[in-house]
N, C-alpha and C positions, 0 to 999 in steps of 0.2 A: 680596686687598684688597676689602673690601666698602664699598659707599656705600649709604646710606640716602637717600631723596627730602629734600632740604633746599633751602632757599632759596638763590639763586645765590651770595650773600656767603658764606654758611656753607660752602657747597660749596668756594668757593675758600679759605677757612681751612681746610677739612679737607685739601684739597689740599697746602695749605703744610704743615700739620702733619705730613702723611704724606708728604712730597716724596720722600723716598729710595724708599720702597716703590713710590710711582706713578712716579718716574723709571724704576725697573727695569722696571715693567710696560710702559710707554711705549717704553722703548728696545728690549725684546724684541719688541713689536708692529713697530717700525721695521726691526729687523734680519729679522724673519720676512718681512714684506712688500716692503721695498726693499733687502735683503742684496745683490742682485745689482748695485746700483749703487754699492757701497762703495768703488769705485775713483774715481768721479765726486765724492761727496758723503760727508763724515764724518758718519755717522748720530748719533753723540753730540753733535755741534754743533747738528744740526737739532733734537734732543730737547732740548737746553739752552735753544735760542732759542724753543721752544714753551713752556717753563716761564717764561723771562723775559717773553715776550710776554704770558702769562697774568697774570702777577703785576704787570706794569706797565700792565695794562689795553688794550693794543694788539690782543690777542685775547680773546674772552669764552668761558666754558664755555656750552654750549647748554642751556638749562633743561629741554628735554624729553629730554636723554640724561643717562646717568650721567657723571659726571667724567672716568672713563677713555675712554668713548666719545667725549666732546667732545676730550679730549686726543689720541685717534687720529685724528680729524677733522681737528685742526689740523695733525697730523703729515702726512697726507694733501695737505693744502692747500699746506703748505710744500715738499714734494717735488715736488709737481705743478708749482709755481713755479719750482723750481730746476732741474728735469729740462727744462722748457719753454725757460729761459734757456740751459742747455747745448745744446739741439737747434738754437736759433736761433744760437748762437755757432758751433756745427759747420757750420751753412748758410752763415754769413757766411765763416768759414775756408775752405770748400769752393770759394767763388766769388771768394777774394780775388785771385786771378790773372787773374780774367775782368774784363771791362768792366762790371760789374754793381754799381749801388750797394745800399746797404742798403735804401732804399725800395723798388727792385725786388724784393730778397728778400722784404720784408714783403708786397708786392703779390702775389708767388707763394704766399707761405703763406696769404694771405687767399683766394685763388682756389681753393687745395687745400682750405681749409676749407670754403668755400661748396660746393664740388663734394662733398665728402664729407656734409655736412649734406643736400645736396639729394638725394643717393642714399638717405639715411636717411628723408627727409620725402616721398617720391613720392607718397603719399596725401594729402598736405596742400598743396593749390593756393595758400592764401593765405601760408604759411610759405615756398613756392618763390618766390612773387612777392616777398615780402620779402627773401629771401636774394639773390635778383637785383638788387634796389635797393641793398641792402646792400654787394653785392660792387662796384657802381658808386660807391657813396659811403658808406664806414663811418661817416662822422659823423652819418648820419641818426638822428632819435630817434623813438620812437613816435607823437609827434604829426605829424612828418614823413611817416611811412608812411601814417598815418590820412588825411592830406591828399592825398598822391599817390594812394592807391588809393580815395579818397572813400568810405572806411568809418569807423565809430565807433571811436574809440581803444581803447575797452574790448576790441573784437574783437582789435586789435594786441596788447593786453597778454595776452590769453588764447592767441594764437598764439604769443607769446613764450614764455609758461609751458610750452606743449605742446613747443615747440622745446627748451627747457631740459631737460626729462625726456628727451628723444630725444638730445639731445647729450651727456647722461651716459655714454651706451653709447659714443660716440666718444671722450671723454675718458679712459675707462678704456682702450680699446684702444690709443689713442695713448701713453697714459702707459707702457704695458708693451711697446711696441714698440721704444723706443729701446734 
């Protein structure tokens, strides 16, 4: 299936017109990338949801990518959310018999995430300070970080972007550990 550069609406129309072929490509991608999770998730349902979301305007094709690459990215996103939900549910099920609340499990997850990000960002003192603050109060916004750290909010946004790039490594690692 070949796609040439088009306007976003034209690309969406082209995907609709070639839905069956595109569906086959996206399903093959999903099976290749996430086949090992087929006991947890019905991949056909995920791919169908991807197409419904795109057609209903819930998700959009990325203009800088080919339509297939955009659809693959949406599959990755949906699978990440579903697997994350499964992991959280497994964590809650594991502690069900213990005297641990859902908020305590979420707090443990946040602590583990901050620790893992901290390990990844050892050479980034500003990000480490932000992670420490965020671990204490997950509701902090960039303006709050800037005020607390007495720095320009632009520095916070730049640090946040660096963290986003670094965190992609952890996301991939965690996604495939389950």
